[in-house]
C-alpha positions in Angstrom: 204.1 190.7 55.9 200.4 191.5 55.9 199.1 192.8 52.6 197.2 196.1 52.4 193.5 195.9 52.6 190.9 194.7 54.9 191.9 192.4 57.8 188.5 192.2 59.5 187.9 189.1 61.6 184.9 188.1 59.4 187.3 187.8 56.4 189.2 184.9 58.1 187.9 181.4 58.5 189.4 178.4 60.2 188.1 174.9 60.1 189.8 172.7 62.7 188.6 169.5 61.0 189.9 170.5 57.6 192.9 172.8 58.0 193.5 173.0 54.3 190.5 175.4 54.2 192.2 177.7 56.8 192.9 180.7 54.5 191.4 184.1 54.1 187.9 183.7 52.7 187.7 184.1 49.0 191.4 183.2 48.6 192.6 180.3 46.6 196.1 180.6 47.9 197.5 177.5 49.7 198.6 177.4 53.3 202.3 177.1 52.8 203.4 176.6 56.5 201.5 175.1 59.4 202.2 175.9 63.0 203.9 172.7 64.4 203.3 173.5 68.0 200.2 172.4 69.8 197.4 175.0 69.6 194.7 174.9 72.3 191.3 173.8 71.0 189.6 177.2 71.8 192.2 179.1 69.7 192.7 179.2 66.0 196.1 179.9 64.5 196.9 183.5 63.5 197.3 183.7 59.7 199.2 186.1 57.5 200.1 186.5 53.9 203.5 185.2 52.7 205.0 187.7 50.2 208.3 187.8 48.4 210.7 190.6 49.1 211.8 190.6 45.4 209.7 193.7 44.6 207.7 196.1 46.6 204.4 195.3 44.7 204.6 191.5 44.8 201.5 189.4 45.0 200.9 187.1 48.0 202.4 183.6 47.5 200.3 181.9 50.1 199.2 181.9 53.7 201.2 181.0 56.8 199.8 179.7 60.1 201.3 181.3 63.2 200.9 180.3 66.8 198.3 182.5 68.5 200.1 182.6 71.9 202.9 184.6 70.1 201.5 186.3 67.1 198.0 187.3 68.4 199.6 189.4 71.2 200.4 192.6 69.3 201.2 194.7 72.4 204.0 192.3 73.3 205.3 192.2 69.8 205.3 196.0 69.6 207.2 196.2 72.9 209.8 193.8 71.6 210.2 195.7 68.4 210.7 199.0 70.3 213.2 197.4 72.6 215.2 196.0 69.7 215.2 199.4 67.9 216.4 201.2 71.0 219.1 198.5 71.8 220.3 198.8 68.2 220.6 202.6 68.7 222.6 202.1 71.9 225.0 199.6 70.3 225.5 201.7 67.2 226.4 204.8 69.3 229.0 202.9 71.3 227.3 203.8 74.5 228.0 201.3 77.3 226.8 201.2 80.9 229.2 200.7 83.8 228.3 197.0 83.9 229.2 196.2 80.3 232.1 198.6 79.7 234.7 197.1 77.4 237.5 198.6 79.5 236.3 196.9 82.7 239.2 194.8 84.2 236.9 192.6 86.2 235.3 191.0 83.1 
């Protein structure tokens, strides 16, 4: 979850030589999870706050590094989220197409 407030690019810093400093500027929160996949040298990991779901007004626990090929592509993430929401609606309504009908004797 991203906490409310400013998420301007200048608020974020990444130092490839010292990844421990890769956190929002002015934050003393630790980076709790690093991206284990190889990140190209010209990209920096996307970062977000790690928060607890224990209460709705919880403080950030730390920062998490995310792979930029996946989490810096918001249009794709939005399309996946919309698809999942629509698929859930179809499954919950019990609507099936002719190719996946539960009464199909050919399956």
